[in-house]
Backbone as numpy.savetxt, mean C-alpha at the origin, in Angstrom:
# Nx Ny Nz CAx CAy CAz Cx Cy Cz
10.48 -0.70 -10.58 10.40 0.25 -9.47 9.12 0.08 -8.67
7.99 -0.13 -9.36 6.72 -0.31 -8.67 6.76 -1.50 -7.72
7.29 -2.63 -8.19 7.32 -3.83 -7.36 8.15 -3.66 -6.11
9.25 -2.94 -6.23 10.14 -2.74 -5.08 9.55 -1.74 -4.10
9.07 -0.62 -4.62 8.63 0.46 -3.74 7.21 0.29 -3.22
6.41 -0.58 -3.82 5.04 -0.76 -3.37 4.97 -1.26 -1.94
5.84 -2.19 -1.55 5.75 -2.80 -0.24 6.67 -2.16 0.78
7.70 -1.49 0.34 8.54 -0.74 1.27 7.81 0.56 1.60
7.92 1.04 2.84 7.18 2.24 3.24 7.81 3.53 2.73
8.06 3.57 1.40 8.73 4.74 0.81 7.92 5.33 -0.35
6.75 4.79 -0.63 5.80 5.30 -1.63 6.20 4.99 -3.07
5.50 4.03 -3.64 5.71 3.70 -5.05 5.23 4.85 -5.94
4.11 5.49 -5.55 3.57 6.58 -6.36 4.56 7.74 -6.44
5.22 8.04 -5.33 6.21 9.12 -5.34 7.32 8.83 -6.33
7.80 7.60 -6.34 8.89 7.26 -7.26 8.41 7.24 -8.71
7.17 6.78 -8.94 6.64 6.78 -10.30 6.33 8.20 -10.78
6.26 9.12 -9.86 6.05 10.53 -10.23 7.38 11.27 -10.34
8.31 11.01 -9.42 9.56 11.75 -9.39 10.50 11.32 -10.51
10.66 10.02 -10.71 11.63 9.53 -11.70 11.31 10.02 -13.11
10.06 9.92 -13.59 9.77 10.49 -14.91 10.06 11.99 -14.98
9.81 12.71 -13.88 10.08 14.16 -13.88 11.57 14.44 -14.02
12.40 13.62 -13.37 13.86 13.79 -13.44 14.37 13.60 -14.86
13.81 12.61 -15.56 14.29 12.30 -16.91 13.49 12.99 -18.01
12.54 13.83 -17.61 11.78 14.56 -18.60 10.71 13.74 -19.30
10.30 12.65 -18.68 9.25 11.81 -19.28 7.88 12.32 -18.83
6.86 11.89 -19.55 5.50 12.24 -19.16 5.10 11.45 -17.92
4.27 12.06 -17.10 3.70 11.36 -15.94 2.79 10.26 -16.46
3.05 8.98 -16.11 2.20 7.89 -16.60 0.78 7.97 -16.07
0.57 8.69 -14.98 -0.78 8.89 -14.47 -1.16 7.91 -13.38
-2.16 8.29 -12.58 -2.62 7.45 -11.47 -3.22 6.15 -11.96
-3.93 6.18 -13.09 -4.56 4.97 -13.61 -3.50 3.94 -13.99
-2.44 4.40 -14.65 -1.34 3.52 -15.06 -0.71 2.87 -13.83
-0.46 3.68 -12.79 0.13 3.17 -11.55 -0.77 2.11 -10.91
-2.08 2.37 -10.92 -3.03 1.44 -10.30 -3.03 0.09 -11.01
-2.93 0.11 -12.34 -2.94 -1.15 -13.09 -1.67 -1.95 -12.82
-0.53 -1.26 -12.77 0.73 -1.96 -12.47 0.64 -2.66 -11.12
-0.13 -2.09 -10.20 -0.25 -2.68 -8.87 -0.93 -4.05 -8.90
-1.57 -4.41 -10.00 -2.15 -5.75 -10.11 -1.04 -6.79 -9.98
0.13 -6.47 -10.54 1.26 -7.38 -10.42 1.70 -7.55 -8.99
1.73 -6.45 -8.24 2.19 -6.54 -6.86 1.16 -7.23 -5.97
-0.13 -6.98 -6.22 -1.14 -7.63 -5.38 -1.19 -9.13 -5.69
-0.89 -9.51 -6.93 -0.80 -10.94 -7.25 0.35 -11.58 -6.49
1.44 -10.83 -6.31 2.57 -11.33 -5.51 2.14 -11.55 -4.07
1.31 -10.64 -3.53 0.81 -10.79 -2.16 -0.04 -12.05 -2.05
-0.95 -12.23 -3.00 -1.87 -13.38 -2.95 -1.10 -14.69 -3.00
-0.11 -14.77 -3.86 0.67 -16.01 -3.99 1.55 -16.22 -2.77
2.18 -15.15 -2.29 3.06 -15.28 -1.13 2.26 -15.72 0.10
1.08 -15.15 0.29 0.23 -15.46 1.44 -0.92 -16.39 1.04
-0.65 -17.28 0.10 -1.72 -18.14 -0.43 -2.35 -19.01 0.65
-1.55 -19.49 1.59 -2.11 -20.33 2.67 -3.01 -19.49 3.58
-2.56 -18.29 3.89 -3.38 -17.40 4.72 -4.68 -17.05 4.01
-4.57 -16.73 2.72 -5.75 -16.36 1.94 -6.74 -17.52 1.87
-6.23 -18.72 1.62 -7.10 -19.89 1.54 -7.77 -20.16 2.88
-7.02 -20.02 3.96 -7.57 -20.24 5.30 -8.66 -19.22 5.62
-8.44 -17.98 5.26 -9.43 -16.94 5.53 -10.71 -17.16 4.73
-10.56 -17.54 3.46 -11.73 -17.78 2.62 -12.53 -18.99 3.10
-11.81 -20.05 3.47 -12.50 -21.24 3.98 -13.28 -20.90 5.25
-12.67 -20.10 6.10 -13.31 -19.73 7.36 -14.58 -18.90 7.11
-14.52 -18.02 6.12 -15.69 -17.20 5.80 -16.85 -18.06 5.34
-16.59 -18.94 4.38 -17.66 -19.79 3.84 -18.17 -20.77 4.90
-17.25 -21.31 5.70 -17.68 -22.23 6.78 -18.53 -21.49 7.80
-18.14 -20.26 8.13 -18.90 -19.48 9.08 -20.29 -19.13 8.56
-20.38 -18.78 7.29 -21.68 -18.47 6.69 -22.57 -19.71 6.66
-21.97 -20.85 6.32 -22.74 -22.10 6.27 -23.25 -22.49 7.65
-22.45 -22.21 8.68 -22.83 -22.55 10.05 -23.66 -21.45 10.71
-23.94 -20.38 9.96 -24.68 -19.22 10.48 -23.97 -18.59 11.69
-22.64 -18.66 11.62 -21.81 -18.04 12.66 -20.63 -17.38 11.96
-20.90 -16.27 11.25 -19.86 -15.66 10.41 -18.62 -15.19 11.16
-18.75 -14.94 12.45 -17.60 -14.48 13.24 -17.16 -15.54 14.25
-17.43 -16.80 13.93 -17.22 -17.86 14.90 -15.79 -18.27 15.14
-14.89 -17.96 14.23 -13.49 -18.36 14.39 -12.58 -17.15 14.21
-11.36 -17.19 14.74 -10.43 -16.07 14.55 -10.15 -15.78 13.08
-10.05 -16.84 12.26 -9.79 -16.64 10.84 -10.95 -15.94 10.16
-12.17 -16.34 10.49 -13.34 -15.69 9.89 -13.41 -14.23 10.30
-13.15 -13.96 11.57 -13.18 -12.57 12.03 -12.12 -11.74 11.32
-10.94 -12.31 11.15 -9.87 -11.58 10.47 -10.27 -11.25 9.04
-10.91 -12.18 8.36 -11.34 -11.93 6.98 -12.34 -10.78 6.92
-13.29 -10.77 7.86 -14.27 -9.69 7.89 -13.64 -8.37 8.30
-12.63 -8.43 9.17 -11.91 -7.22 9.55 -11.22 -6.60 8.33
-10.63 -7.46 7.51 -9.95 -6.98 6.31 -10.96 -6.36 5.34
-12.10 -7.02 5.19 -13.14 -6.49 4.30 -13.64 -5.13 4.80
-13.91 -5.04 6.09 -14.40 -3.78 6.66 -13.32 -2.70 6.62
-12.07 -3.10 6.82 -10.97 -2.14 6.79 -10.71 -1.58 5.41
-11.27 -2.21 4.38 -11.10 -1.74 3.01 -12.10 -0.64 2.67
-13.19 -0.55 3.42 -14.24 0.41 3.10 -13.77 1.87 3.07
-12.96 2.33 4.04 -12.55 3.74 4.01 -11.84 4.15 2.73
-10.88 3.34 2.27 -10.15 3.73 1.06 -11.05 3.61 -0.17
-12.00 2.67 -0.15 -12.93 2.55 -1.26 -13.82 3.78 -1.36
-14.37 4.20 -0.24 -15.26 5.37 -0.22 -14.49 6.64 -0.60
-13.32 6.83 0.01 -12.52 8.02 -0.28 -11.99 8.01 -1.71
-11.67 6.82 -2.22 -11.18 6.71 -3.58 -12.20 7.18 -4.60
-13.46 6.82 -4.38 -14.54 7.27 -5.27 -14.80 8.76 -5.10
-14.83 9.20 -3.85 -15.16 10.60 -3.56 -14.10 11.58 -4.07
-12.83 11.17 -3.99 -11.75 12.10 -4.33 -10.97 11.66 -5.57
-11.60 10.88 -6.43 -10.92 10.31 -7.59 -10.27 11.40 -8.48
-11.02 12.43 -8.80 -10.49 13.47 -9.68 -9.32 14.20 -9.05
-9.42 14.47 -7.77 -8.33 15.16 -7.07 -7.08 14.30 -7.03
-7.25 13.01 -6.72 -6.11 12.09 -6.62 -5.41 11.93 -7.96
-6.18 11.92 -9.04 -5.61 11.73 -10.37 -5.16 13.05 -10.99
-5.50 14.16 -10.36 -5.17 15.46 -10.93 -4.20 16.26 -10.08
-4.74 17.28 -9.39 -3.89 18.22 -8.65 -3.01 17.57 -7.60
-3.48 16.49 -7.00 -2.71 15.85 -5.93 -1.42 15.21 -6.42
-1.27 15.04 -7.72 -0.04 14.45 -8.26 1.05 15.49 -8.53
0.78 16.72 -8.15 1.81 17.76 -8.29 3.03 17.37 -7.47
4.21 17.66 -7.98 5.44 17.26 -7.29 5.55 17.87 -5.90
5.01 19.06 -5.71 5.04 19.67 -4.39 4.24 18.83 -3.39
3.09 18.35 -3.83 2.24 17.53 -2.95 2.93 16.21 -2.63
3.45 15.56 -3.67 4.12 14.27 -3.50 5.30 14.40 -2.54
6.09 15.42 -2.73 7.29 15.61 -1.90 6.93 15.94 -0.46
5.91 16.77 -0.28 5.48 17.10 1.08 4.96 15.86 1.80
4.21 15.02 1.08 3.70 13.78 1.68 4.85 12.85 2.05
5.85 12.76 1.19 7.03 11.96 1.50 7.64 12.40 2.82
7.81 13.70 2.96 8.46 14.25 4.15 7.61 14.06 5.40
6.36 14.48 5.34 5.50 14.46 6.52 5.28 13.04 7.04
4.92 12.12 6.15 4.65 10.76 6.60 5.94 10.02 6.96
7.07 10.45 6.40 8.35 9.89 6.81 8.68 10.29 8.24
8.42 11.54 8.58 8.65 12.01 9.95 7.70 11.31 10.93
6.43 11.17 10.53 5.45 10.50 11.39 5.89 9.06 11.67
6.32 8.34 10.63 6.78 6.96 10.83 7.98 6.92 11.77
8.88 7.88 11.63 10.06 7.93 12.50 9.67 8.13 13.96
8.75 9.05 14.21 8.30 9.33 15.58 7.59 8.11 16.17
6.71 7.49 15.37 5.97 6.32 15.85 6.92 5.16 16.14
7.93 4.99 15.33 8.90 3.93 15.57 9.58 4.11 16.92
9.81 5.34 17.30 10.48 5.63 18.58 9.57 5.37 19.77
8.29 5.75 19.66 7.39 5.68 20.81 6.59 4.38 20.89
6.54 3.59 19.81 5.69 2.40 19.78 6.19 1.32 20.76
5.25 0.58 21.33 5.60 -0.49 22.26 5.93 -1.79 21.54
5.30 -2.04 20.40 5.55 -3.23 19.57 5.42 -4.52 20.38
4.36 -4.64 21.17 4.20 -5.77 22.08 3.14 -6.78 21.64
2.42 -6.50 20.53 1.31 -7.36 20.13 1.59 -8.05 18.81
1.03 -9.27 18.66 1.14 -9.96 17.38 -0.14 -9.77 16.59
-0.20 -10.37 15.40 -1.33 -10.15 14.50 -2.63 -10.71 15.06
-2.55 -11.68 15.95 -3.75 -12.25 16.54 -4.48 -11.30 17.46
-3.82 -10.22 17.86 -4.45 -9.25 18.75 -5.30 -8.23 18.00
-5.28 -8.27 16.67 -6.05 -7.31 15.89 -7.54 -7.63 16.01
-8.30 -6.64 16.42 -9.74 -6.76 16.53 -10.44 -5.75 15.65
-11.73 -5.54 15.92 -12.50 -4.62 15.10 -11.93 -3.20 15.14
-11.60 -2.72 16.33 -11.09 -1.35 16.46 -9.78 -1.17 15.70
-8.87 -2.11 15.89 -7.56 -2.01 15.24 -7.69 -2.05 13.71
-8.54 -2.95 13.22 -8.70 -3.07 11.77 -9.30 -1.81 11.17
-10.20 -1.16 11.90 -10.82 0.07 11.39 -9.84 1.25 11.42
-9.02 1.31 12.44 -8.04 2.39 12.51 -7.00 2.22 11.40
-6.51 1.00 11.21 -5.53 0.77 10.15 -6.18 0.96 8.79
-7.45 0.56 8.67 -8.17 0.77 7.41 -8.35 2.25 7.10
-8.65 3.04 8.14 -8.77 4.49 7.94 -7.43 5.08 7.53
-6.35 4.58 8.13 -5.01 5.05 7.76 -4.71 4.72 6.31
-5.18 3.56 5.86 -4.93 3.15 4.47 -5.52 4.16 3.49
-6.63 4.80 3.87 -7.24 5.80 2.99 -6.30 6.97 2.74
-5.38 7.24 3.69 -4.42 8.32 3.51 -3.46 8.02 2.36
-3.37 6.76 1.98 -2.49 6.37 0.88 -2.95 6.95 -0.44
-4.18 7.45 -0.50 -4.65 8.10 -1.72 -3.86 9.38 -2.00
-3.25 9.94 -0.96 -2.39 11.11 -1.15 -1.08 10.64 -1.78
-0.78 11.02 -3.01 0.46 10.58 -3.64 1.68 10.95 -2.81
2.51 9.95 -2.52 3.69 10.17 -1.70 3.54 9.67 -0.28
2.31 9.36 0.12 2.08 8.91 1.50 2.61 7.50 1.71
2.38 6.60 0.76 2.75 5.19 0.82 1.70 4.38 1.55
1.04 3.48 0.82 0.01 2.64 1.42 0.60 1.76 2.52
1.72 1.10 2.21 2.35 0.26 3.23 2.87 1.11 4.38
3.36 2.30 4.06 3.90 3.17 5.10 2.86 3.60 6.11
1.70 4.06 5.64 0.69 4.56 6.58 0.04 3.43 7.36
-0.12 2.26 6.74 -0.74 1.15 7.46 0.22 0.53 8.47
1.48 0.42 8.12 2.47 -0.07 9.08 2.62 0.92 10.23
2.61 2.20 9.93 2.69 3.23 10.97 1.51 3.10 11.93
0.31 2.93 11.39 -0.88 2.79 12.24 -0.78 1.52 13.08
-0.31 0.44 12.48 -0.16 -0.80 13.23 0.82 -0.67 14.38
1.94 -0.02 14.13 2.94 0.21 15.18 2.37 1.08 16.29
1.61 2.10 15.90 1.03 3.01 16.87 0.04 2.29 17.78
-0.59 1.24 17.25 -1.55 0.45 18.02 -0.88 -0.63 18.86
0.45 -0.69 18.78 1.19 -1.64 19.61 1.59 -2.92 18.94
1.30 -3.07 17.63 1.72 -4.28 16.92 3.24 -4.31 16.76
3.81 -5.51 16.77 5.22 -5.59 16.44 5.40 -5.34 14.94
6.62 -5.09 14.53 6.86 -4.66 13.15 6.40 -5.71 12.13
6.73 -6.96 12.37 6.35 -8.01 11.42 4.83 -8.15 11.32
4.14 -8.08 12.45 2.68 -8.19 12.44 2.04 -7.01 11.70
2.58 -5.82 11.93 2.06 -4.63 11.24 2.24 -4.77 9.74
3.40 -5.26 9.31 3.65 -5.43 7.88 2.77 -6.53 7.30
2.61 -7.64 8.01 1.80 -8.75 7.51 0.34 -8.32 7.33
-0.21 -7.62 8.32 -1.59 -7.17 8.18 -1.70 -6.14 7.06
-0.69 -5.31 6.90 -0.68 -4.33 5.82 -0.77 -5.02 4.46
-0.01 -6.10 4.30 -0.04 -6.84 3.04 -1.42 -7.44 2.78
-1.98 -8.09 3.79 -3.29 -8.72 3.62 -4.38 -7.68 3.35
-4.28 -6.55 4.02 -5.27 -5.49 3.84 -5.20 -4.89 2.44
-4.04 -4.99 1.81 -3.88 -4.40 0.47 -4.63 -5.16 -0.60
-4.90 -6.44 -0.38 -5.43 -7.29 -1.45 -6.75 -6.78 -2.03
-7.80 -6.55 -1.22 -9.06 -6.11 -1.83 -8.97 -4.74 -2.49
-8.35 -3.78 -1.80 -8.31 -2.40 -2.30 -7.49 -2.28 -3.57
-6.29 -2.85 -3.57 -5.41 -2.72 -4.73 -5.96 -3.50 -5.92
-6.55 -4.66 -5.66 -7.15 -5.44 -6.74 -8.30 -4.68 -7.38
-9.19 -4.13 -6.56 -10.34 -3.39 -7.08 -9.90 -2.18 -7.88
-8.94 -1.42 -7.35 -8.47 -0.22 -8.05 -7.80 -0.58 -9.37
-6.98 -1.63 -9.35 -6.27 -2.03 -10.55 -7.21 -2.51 -11.64
-8.18 -3.33 -11.29 -9.13 -3.85 -12.29 -10.02 -2.74 -12.84
-10.41 -1.80 -11.97 -11.24 -0.68 -12.42 -10.49 0.18 -13.44
-9.22 0.48 -13.13 -8.44 1.32 -14.03 -8.03 0.56 -15.29
-7.84 -0.76 -15.17 -7.50 -1.56 -16.35 -8.65 -1.51 -17.35
-9.87 -1.61 -16.85 -11.04 -1.51 -17.73 -11.06 -0.17 -18.45
-10.74 0.88 -17.72 -10.72 2.22 -18.30 -9.62 2.34 -19.36
-8.43 1.81 -19.06 -7.31 1.91 -19.99 -7.57 1.10 -21.25
-8.14 -0.10 -21.11 -8.43 -0.92 -22.28 -9.45 -0.24 -23.19
-10.32 0.56 -22.60 -11.36 1.24 -23.38 -10.86 2.53 -24.00
-10.07 3.30 -23.23 -9.68 4.63 -23.69 -8.20 4.79 -23.97
-7.39 3.78 -23.59 -5.96 3.90 -23.77 -5.32 4.70 -22.66
-4.00 4.85 -22.69 -3.27 5.59 -21.67 -2.31 6.55 -22.32
-2.14 7.71 -21.73 -1.24 8.71 -22.27 0.22 8.39 -21.95
0.45 7.66 -20.86 1.81 7.45 -20.39 2.61 6.46 -21.20
2.01 5.37 -21.65 2.73 4.33 -22.39 1.72 3.39 -23.01
2.22 2.52 -23.89 1.34 1.59 -24.57 0.98 0.39 -23.72
0.07 -0.43 -24.24 -0.38 -1.60 -23.49 0.74 -2.62 -23.31
1.66 -2.69 -24.28 2.77 -3.62 -24.16 3.67 -3.25 -22.99
3.98 -1.97 -22.90 4.80 -1.50 -21.78 4.07 -1.70 -20.46
2.75 -1.51 -20.47 1.95 -1.70 -19.26 2.00 -3.15 -18.80
1.87 -4.09 -19.75 1.92 -5.51 -19.41 3.29 -5.90 -18.87
4.34 -5.39 -19.50 5.71 -5.70 -19.04 5.95 -5.14 -17.65
5.51 -3.90 -17.42 5.70 -3.28 -16.11 4.94 -4.05 -15.03
3.76 -4.56 -15.37 2.96 -5.32 -14.41 3.66 -6.63 -14.06
4.22 -7.30 -15.07 4.93 -8.56 -14.84 6.18 -8.34 -13.99
6.92 -7.29 -14.30 8.13 -6.99 -13.53 7.77 -6.65 -12.09
6.67 -5.91 -11.90 6.26 -5.54 -10.55 5.87 -6.76 -9.74
5.34 -7.79 -10.40 5.01 -9.04 -9.70 6.28 -9.71 -9.17
7.27 -9.87 -10.03 8.51 -10.55 -9.63 9.23 -9.77 -8.54
9.37 -8.46 -8.75 10.06 -7.62 -7.76 9.27 -7.55 -6.46
7.94 -7.50 -6.58 7.10 -7.41 -5.40 7.20 -8.64 -4.53
7.22 -9.81 -5.15 7.31 -11.07 -4.39 8.61 -11.11 -3.60
9.69 -10.73 -4.26 10.99 -10.73 -3.57 11.01 -9.69 -2.45
10.34 -8.57 -2.68 10.35 -7.49 -1.70 9.55 -7.85 -0.45
8.46 -8.61 -0.62 7.68 -9.06 0.55 8.57 -9.89 1.47
9.26 -10.84 0.87 10.15 -11.70 1.65 11.22 -10.88 2.36
11.79 -9.93 1.62 12.84 -9.09 2.21 12.32 -8.29 3.39
11.17 -7.62 3.21 10.69 -6.73 4.26 10.30 -7.50 5.52
9.65 -8.64 5.38 9.26 -9.42 6.56 10.49 -9.91 7.33
11.51 -10.34 6.61 12.74 -10.78 7.26 13.47 -9.59 7.90
13.48 -8.47 7.20 14.15 -7.26 7.69 13.53 -6.79 9.00
12.21 -6.75 9.05 11.53 -6.20 10.21 11.54 -7.13 11.42
11.96 -8.37 11.23 12.09 -9.26 12.39 13.21 -8.80 13.32
14.22 -8.18 12.75 15.38 -7.82 13.56 15.76 -6.34 13.46
15.13 -5.60 12.56 15.51 -4.20 12.35 14.28 -3.30 12.36
14.53 -2.01 12.47 13.44 -1.04 12.57 13.13 -0.43 11.21
12.11 0.43 11.20 11.73 1.13 9.98 12.49 2.44 9.80
13.39 2.75 10.71 14.12 4.02 10.66 14.82 4.27 9.32
15.50 3.27 8.72 16.15 3.54 7.42 15.19 4.03 6.35
13.95 3.53 6.37 12.97 3.95 5.38 12.54 5.40 5.63
12.39 5.76 6.91 12.04 7.14 7.25 13.14 8.10 6.80
14.38 7.72 7.08 15.50 8.58 6.69 15.56 8.73 5.18
15.34 7.63 4.47 15.35 7.67 3.00 14.28 8.64 2.50
13.08 8.56 3.06 11.98 9.44 2.64 12.34 10.91 2.87
12.88 11.19 4.05 13.21 12.57 4.40 14.30 13.12 3.48
15.33 12.31 3.23 16.43 12.76 2.35 15.92 12.96 0.93
15.12 12.02 0.42 14.59 12.15 -0.93 13.72 13.40 -1.05
12.88 13.63 -0.04 12.03 14.82 -0.05 12.88 16.09 -0.08
13.95 16.11 0.71 14.82 17.29 0.75 15.47 17.54 -0.60
15.91 16.47 -1.26 16.56 16.60 -2.57 15.57 17.14 -3.60
14.35 16.60 -3.60 13.35 17.05 -4.57 12.93 18.49 -4.29
12.75 18.83 -3.00 12.42 20.21 -2.65 13.50 21.17 -3.15
14.77 20.79 -2.95 15.87 21.64 -3.40 15.82 21.84 -4.91
15.49 20.78 -5.64 15.40 20.87 -7.09 14.22 21.76 -7.52
13.12 21.68 -6.77 11.92 22.44 -7.13 12.08 23.95 -6.90
12.87 24.31 -5.91 13.01 25.74 -5.59 14.16 26.40 -6.32
14.89 25.66 -7.11 16.03 26.23 -7.86 15.52 27.18 -8.93
């Protein structure tokens, strides 16, 4: 489930919170979810291995030439690094809230609904006239700030970043591609940090064997899902994902108020 929902704008955290609640299982927790994301971020790195290698080469070449922003690839790499700062700062500042009260089903469901509606509205009004090469400092910072909203369980990291990209005029494929690349530093850092914590203190949700299996499955599913979403967005809109979010939120709300 993590591998499929991580890259679709429907919130992997929401599904990892709702499904256990439906079946009466314990909430695996935010730390468990973060570690599983190591599998999905590995899928991103391998899928975009040429892009990643090009960006890294450009950074080192730029530093060696004392012109760190001398090429489009080098600038893009620094934009991604700078765009990661908001979620890193907010993640540290609001760690207890994100891992505690914010995982309440009411919060998750409300985030599903609100950000689903926002994505639907943006899809309607967006111009979608720019490609990924048009991303500059301003665009990277706005999308990076939007990524920090993904700390709200149910918001969806890919959902809020794709929404921000569309709002800035990017076409759907470009918004998704930048969203994937932007995920690499943040998701890797969060996953490794929580993995260290879990190896030291253990996890309440499941054992290490289940954690390793879930991470491996999320890698395979995530890789396939990246390919699917990029192909899907070349010819189709994000409207089905918005509708799915709204319907799921309505179903969960109905269950909560019974």
